C-alpha positions in Angstrom: 44.5 -35.1 5.4 48.2 -35.0 6.3 49.5 -33.0 9.2 51.1 -30.5 6.8 47.8 -30.0 4.9 45.9 -29.6 8.2 48.3 -26.9 9.4 48.2 -25.1 6.1 44.4 -25.1 6.2 44.4 -23.8 9.8 46.8 -21.0 9.0 44.7 -20.1 5.9 41.6 -19.9 8.1 43.2 -17.8 10.8 44.6 -15.4 8.1 41.2 -15.0 6.4 39.4 -12.0 8.0 36.0 -13.0 6.5 36.1 -16.5 8.0 37.4 -15.2 11.3 34.7 -12.5 11.5 32.0 -15.0 10.7 33.1 -17.3 13.5 33.0 -14.4 16.0 29.6 -13.1 15.0 26.7 -13.5 17.4 23.8 -15.9 16.9 20.2 -15.0 16.3 17.1 -16.6 17.9 14.0 -15.2 16.3 10.8 -16.1 18.1 7.5 -15.1 16.5 3.9 -15.6 17.7 0.7 -15.0 15.6 -2.1 -12.5 16.2 -0.9 -11.6 19.7 -1.9 -8.1 20.7 -0.8 -6.2 23.8 -2.5 -8.5 26.2 0.9 -9.3 27.7 1.9 -8.7 31.3 4.8 -6.3 30.5 2.6 -4.3 28.1 -0.4 -4.0 30.5 -3.0 -4.6 27.8 -5.1 -7.0 29.9 -4.7 -6.8 33.7 -4.2 -10.3 35.1 -2.9 -12.0 32.0 -0.2 -14.6 32.7 2.9 -14.3 30.6 5.9 -14.8 33.0 8.3 -15.9 30.3 7.7 -13.0 27.9 7.9 -10.7 30.9 11.2 -12.1 32.0 12.6 -11.6 28.5 11.5 -8.0 28.7 13.5 -7.6 31.9 16.6 -9.1 30.2 16.4 -6.9 27.2 14.6 -4.0 25.6 10.8 -4.0 25.5 9.5 -1.9 22.6 6.2 -0.9 24.1 4.9 0.9 21.0 5.8 -1.5 18.2 3.6 -1.8 15.1 3.3 -4.1 12.2 3.9 -2.9 8.6 0.5 -4.4 7.7 -2.2 -5.9 10.0 -2.5 -9.2 8.2 -0.2 -12.3 8.3 1.2 -12.6 4.8 1.9 -8.9 4.1 3.2 -8.3 7.6 5.6 -11.3 7.4 6.6 -10.5 3.8 7.4 -6.9 4.8 9.5 -8.0 7.9 11.4 -10.7 6.0 12.1 -8.8 2.8 12.6 -5.5 4.5 10.1 -3.7 2.3 6.6 -2.6 3.0 3.4 -3.5 1.1 3.3 -0.2 -0.8 6.7 -1.2 -2.3 6.2 -4.9 -2.9 2.5 -5.0 -3.8 2.0 -7.9 -1.3 -1.2 -6.7 0.5 -3.2 -9.9 1.3 -3.0 -13.6 2.3 -3.7 -14.9 -1.2 -0.5 -13.8 -2.8 2.8 -15.7 -3.4 5.6 -13.3 -2.4 8.2 -15.5 -4.1 6.5 -15.7 -7.5 6.1 -11.9 -7.5 9.4 -11.0 -5.9 11.9 -13.5 -7.2 14.9 -11.3 -6.6 14.1 -10.5 -3.0 16.8 -11.5 -0.5 15.0 -12.3 2.7 16.3 -12.0 6.2 17.1 -15.7 6.7 18.5 -15.9 3.1 20.8 -12.9 3.8 22.2 -14.6 6.9 22.7 -17.8 5.0 24.6 -15.9 2.3 26.8 -14.4 5.0 28.0 -17.7 6.5 25.3 -18.5 9.0 23.7 -21.9 9.6 20.0 -21.0 9.1 17.2 -23.1 10.5 13.5 -22.7 11.2 10.3 -24.3 12.2 6.6 -23.5 12.3 5.0 -20.3 10.9 7.9 -17.9 10.0 6.8 -16.9 6.5 3.1 -17.2 5.8 2.0 -20.8 6.4 0.4 -21.7 3.1 2.4 -23.7 0.5 4.3 -21.5 -1.8 5.5 -19.0 0.8 8.4 -20.8 2.4 10.9 -21.7 -0.3 13.3 -24.4 0.8 16.3 -22.4 -0.4 15.8 -20.0 2.5 17.0 -22.6 5.0 19.7 -25.1 5.8 17.0 -27.0 7.8 13.3 -26.3 8.2 10.4 -28.1 9.9 7.0 -27.2 8.4 4.0 -26.0 10.4 2.2 -28.9 12.2 -1.5 -28.1 12.7 -3.8 -28.9 15.6 -6.8 -29.1 13.3 -5.8 -31.5 10.4 -9.5 -32.2 9.7 -9.9 -28.6 8.5 -6.6 -27.8 6.6 -7.0 -27.7 2.8 -5.0 -30.2 0.8 -4.0 -27.7 -1.9 -2.7 -25.1 0.7 -1.0 -27.6 2.9 0.2 -30.6 0.8 2.5 -31.9 3.5 -0.5 -32.1 5.9 -2.1 -35.4 6.5 -5.9 -34.9 6.6 -8.0 -36.6 9.3 -11.7 -37.2 9.7 -13.7 -34.4 11.4 -14.0 -35.2 15.1 -17.5 -35.6 16.6 -16.8 -32.7 18.9 -16.2 -30.2 16.2 -16.7 -27.2 16.5 -15.3 -27.4 20.0 -16.7 -24.0 21.0 -20.2 -25.4 20.5 -21.5 -22.6 18.3 -23.9 -24.0 15.7 -22.8 -23.7 12.1 -19.7 -22.0 13.2 -17.2 -24.1 11.2 -13.9 -23.2 9.6 -10.8 -22.3 11.5 -12.5 -20.0 14.0 -12.8 -22.4 16.8 -11.5 -22.8 20.4 -11.3 -25.4 23.1 -9.1 -28.1 24.6 -8.1 -31.0 22.4 -8.1 -34.7 23.6 -4.3 -35.0 23.5 -1.3 -34.4 25.7 0.2 -31.0 25.9 3.5 -32.0 24.3 1.7 -33.2 21.2 0.3 -29.8 20.2 1.7 -28.7 16.9 3.6 -25.6 18.2 5.3 -27.9 20.7 7.0 -29.7 17.8 8.4 -26.4 16.6 9.8 -25.7 20.1 11.3 -29.2 20.1 13.0 -28.5 16.8 14.4 -25.2 18.2 15.6 -26.9 21.4 17.4 -29.5 19.3 19.2 -26.9 17.3 20.2 -25.0 20.5 21.7 -28.2 21.9 24.1 -28.7 19.0 27.7 -27.7 18.7 27.9 -25.8 15.4 30.9 -24.7 13.4 29.0 -21.6 12.3 27.0 -18.9 14.0 23.3 -19.7 13.7 20.1 -17.9 12.7 17.2 -19.9 14.2 13.6 -18.8 13.6 10.9 -20.5 15.6 7.3 -19.5 14.7 4.4 -20.3 16.9 0.8 -20.5 15.6 -0.7 -19.4 19.0 -2.8 -17.4 19.8 -4.0 -17.5 16.1 -7.3 -19.3 15.6 -8.3 -22.0 16.1 -7.5 -21.2 19.8 -6.8 -24.7 21.1 -4.9 -24.9 24.4 -4.4 -27.5 27.1 -6.8 -27.2 30.1 -4.2 -25.9 32.5 -4.0 -22.6 30.6 -7.8 -22.2 30.6 -7.7 -22.8 34.4 -5.4 -19.8 34.8 -8.5 -17.6 34.2 -11.6 -18.3 36.3 -14.6 -17.5 34.0 -16.1 -15.1 36.5 -12.9 -13.0 36.3 -12.7 -12.8 32.5 -13.9 -9.5 31.2 -14.8 -8.1 27.8 -12.8 -5.3 26.1 -13.9 -1.8 26.9 -16.6 -0.7 24.4 -18.5 2.4 23.4 -22.0 2.4 22.1 -22.2 3.8 18.6 -18.5 3.7 18.3 -18.7 3.4 14.5 -20.8 6.5 14.0 -17.8 8.9 13.4 -15.9 6.6 11.1 -15.5 7.3 7.3 -16.7 4.8 4.7 -13.6 2.7 4.4 -13.1 2.5 8.2 -16.7 1.2 8.5 -16.0 -1.4 5.8 -12.9 -2.6 7.5 -14.8 -2.9 10.8 -17.6 -4.9 9.0 -15.2 -7.5 7.6 -16.3 -10.9 8.9 -19.0 -9.1 11.0 -21.1 -12.3 10.8 -18.6 -14.1 13.1 -18.8 -11.4 15.7 -22.6 -11.5 15.5 -22.6 -15.3 15.8 -20.4 -15.2 18.8 -22.5 -12.6 20.5 -25.8 -14.4 19.6 -24.5 -17.6 21.1 -23.5 -15.9 24.3 -19.9 -16.9 23.7 -18.1 -13.6 23.7 -16.6 -13.9 27.1 -15.6 -17.5 26.3 -13.9 -16.4 23.2 -11.9 -13.9 25.2 -11.1 -16.7 27.7 -9.8 -18.8 24.8 -7.6 -16.0 23.6 -6.1 -15.6 27.1 -5.5 -19.3 27.4 -3.8 -19.4 24.0 -1.5 -16.5 25.0 -0.5 -18.2 28.2 0.2 -21.5 26.3 2.4 -19.6 23.8 4.2 -18.0 26.7 4.9 -21.4 28.4 6.3 -22.7 25.1 8.5 -19.6 24.7 9.7 -20.4 28.3 10.9 -23.8 27.2 12.9 -22.3 24.3 14.4 -19.6 26.5 15.4 -22.2 29.2 17.1 -24.3 26.5 19.1 -21.3 25.3 20.1 -20.5 28.9 21.3 -24.1 29.3 23.2 -24.1 26.0 26.7 -23.0 25.1 25.2 -20.2 23.1 23.6 -18.3 25.9 26.2 -15.5 26.1 26.4 -14.8 22.4 22.8 -14.9 21.1 20.6 -12.0 20.1 16.9 -12.8 20.9 14.1 -11.2 19.0 10.5 -11.8 20.0 7.5 -10.3 18.1 4.0 -10.9 16.9 3.1 -10.4 13.2 0.0 -8.3 14.0 -2.5 -7.6 16.7 -6.0 -8.9 17.1 -9.5 -7.5 17.8 -11.8 -9.3 20.2 -15.0 -7.4 19.5 -13.8 -3.8 19.6 -15.6 -1.8 17.0 -17.8 -4.9 16.5 -14.8 -6.6 14.9 -12.8 -9.8 15.4 -9.6 -10.7 13.6 -7.0 -8.0 12.4 -7.4 -6.2 9.0 -7.9 -2.7 10.4 -5.6 0.3 10.9 -6.5 0.8 14.5 -4.3 0.3 17.6 -5.8 -3.1 18.3 -4.7 -4.5 15.0 -1.3 -2.8 14.4 0.1 -2.8 17.9 2.3 -5.8 18.7 4.7 -7.0 21.4 8.4 -6.8 20.5 11.5 -7.4 22.5 15.2 -7.5 21.7 17.6 -9.1 24.1 21.3 -9.9 23.8 24.8 -8.8 24.6 24.7 -5.5 22.8 21.5 -4.2 24.6 22.2 -1.4 27.0 19.9 -0.3 29.9 18.3 -3.8 30.1 14.8 -3.9 31.5 14.2 -0.2 30.5 11.2 0.1 28.3 11.5 1.9 24.9 8.3 3.9 24.4 9.0 5.5 20.9 6.9 4.1 18.0 8.8 1.5 16.0 8.0 -0.8 13.1 8.6 -4.5 12.5 10.3 -3.3 9.4 13.1 -2.1 11.6 14.1 -5.7 12.6 15.9 -6.6 9.4 18.4 -3.7 9.5 18.7 -4.0 13.2 19.8 -7.7 13.0 22.2 -6.9 10.1 23.8 -4.3 12.4 23.8 -6.4 15.5 25.6 -9.2 13.7 28.0 -7.0 11.7 26.7 -8.0 8.3 27.1 -5.7 5.2 24.4 -3.1 5.1 21.5 -3.4 2.6 20.5 -0.1 1.2 17.1 -1.2 0.0 15.8 -1.9 3.5 13.0 0.5 4.4 13.2 0.1 8.2 15.6 2.0 10.4 18.1 0.2 12.6 17.1 0.1 16.3 20.7 0.1 17.4 20.5 3.8 18.6 17.5 2.8 20.8 19.2 -0.3 22.1 22.0 2.0 23.3 19.9 4.9 24.5 16.3 4.3 25.5 15.5 8.0 25.0 16.7 8.3 21.4 14.4 10.3 19.1 12.5 8.3 16.5 10.5 8.9 13.3 6.8 7.8 13.3 5.7 4.2 12.6 3.6 3.5 9.5 1.2 0.7 8.9 -0.5 -0.1 5.6 -3.6 -2.2 4.9 -4.5 -2.8 1.2 -3.5 -0.2 -1.4 -3.6 3.4 -0.4 -4.7 3.0 3.2 -2.1 4.1 5.8 -1.8 4.8 9.5 0.9 7.0 10.9 1.7 6.6 14.6 3.5 9.0 16.8 3.8 8.9 20.6 0.7 11.2 20.8 -1.3 10.7 17.6 -2.6 8.2 15.1 -3.6 9.5 11.8 -5.3 7.3 9.2 -5.9 8.3 5.6 -7.9 6.0 3.4 -7.6 5.6 -0.4 -10.9 7.5 -0.9 -9.7 10.5 1.2 -11.5 9.4 4.4 -9.7 10.3 7.6 -9.4 9.4 11.2 -7.3 11.1 13.9 -6.9 10.0 17.5 -5.2 11.5 20.5 -3.5 8.3 21.8 -2.8 9.8 25.2 -6.3 11.1 25.9 -8.2 8.5 23.9 -6.2 5.2 24.0 -9.3 3.2 22.8 -9.7 5.4 19.8 -13.4 6.2 20.5 -13.4 9.8 19.2 -12.3 10.6 15.7 -10.9 14.2 15.6 -10.1 14.3 11.9 -12.9 16.7 10.9 -11.9 19.3 13.5 -10.3 22.3 11.7 -7.6 22.9 14.3 -5.8 19.6 13.3 -5.4 20.4 9.6 -1.7 21.2 9.9 -1.0 18.2 12.1 -2.6 15.9 9.6 -0.6 17.4 6.8 2.6 16.9 8.7 1.8 13.3 9.5 0.7 12.5 6.0 4.3 13.3 4.8 5.4 10.0 6.4 3.0 7.9 4.3 4.2 6.1 1.2 4.1 8.5 -1.8 2.8 5.8 -4.1 1.2 2.4 -3.7 2.4 -0.5 -5.8 -0.2 -2.3 -7.8 -1.2 -5.5 -6.0 0.7 -8.5 -7.2 -1.3 -11.4 -8.8 -3.3 -13.7 -6.5 -2.2 -17.3 -6.1 -5.1 -18.5 -8.2 -3.3 -17.0 -11.2 -0.4 -19.4 -10.8 0.1 -23.1 -11.2 2.3 -24.0 -8.2 4.2 -27.3 -7.9 5.1 -28.1 -4.3 7.5 -30.9 -5.2 9.8 -28.6 -7.3 8.7 -25.3 -5.6 8.1 -23.7 -9.0 5.5 -21.2 -10.2 4.0 -21.0 -13.6 1.7 -18.1 -14.5 -1.5 -19.3 -16.0 
């Protein structure tokens, strides 16, 4: 290029408002964890849990203490967040659906940033982790999920994953005939070799670069999702004699309607096997260790950002895709519409956050993150997004807010206000809980006549219709090499 050509190109760039605006836009660091409930220090869900890095991020930004997922299951939750539309609109309700095959026109959060001039990179579990849910056109660079249990992972779901022989110690939790991914323990390898550490390494590498575009970087951690494998030092944070079980109520299920009991009974055999083996407290211990391990990895990423040239111009978003039961209502996993499954940690930090360190206590939804990031980065608004921007709350911690809504499977919804949770199932069954007086949701008030008008008002926030479920993955032939889907 000649000097005259260089000067002409420079002047053209300086005179182009779109290019100039893109260069001035802030970066985004999106950090997700999997199945982390409110057992986080700044949320107070489990006294004594060690999460110093999440807690310091909360002090640097805005902690949304009453955040809820759009659906209490990985794929529908992540699909909702990343497409900006809830399950009742998309028809993505379970983990066995391909969002891309059914929603080919959807412009996801990373894709929208890419279309608007961002360098977009990611690693780990951002979309749902099975093959077919993370199209390569979403990213400029992506590092796929690296698993800590390659002996278990299915070849058809994870074609990039090299299978290994089953280790002699499996299952590591010692429960007889308790195979599959529901395991916990410490693996015989160095801490830096755990799969999630590789995702953190990728993120640190991106943060160390000098980029000619603003970046959108998503780093998704598997922890504390099962299998709950963590290095020994994180187990040692919790002496076994000080680990305690969740607060329980005898006959807690007696006042539930039919569908609520069915949700509680899902995978009940695993809860019963854990209890029968005398491993309930050990399972809680494993979950705590996995939370603290995730927190330490998040600390590595935050330190890398602090030491990078991007520290002053990066919006940080931290969230979990859904919560997690540890035996409450005789249930493990998520897949319910109760507080334990829908409530998630969520923090936003960055240069535009006012009143840093002040907790926002209004109910909010993970659906709100897409429009919020669009606003924070000055991108063109997208009218089809169903969440509401959190910018007003980032400016004023006392801003009024509409209820949060969570959906699990067609026609089942929970509406959450600061005081109430109202659940309406697809067969008309109901639950109503006073969140202030009964935070553990032990006493269903739905059948009491004095709450008829309250239930009617809360039901107005539920989706008016539920989309038919999109086809399951088994109805498609999916080719990983070309990332194409063909309906059988």
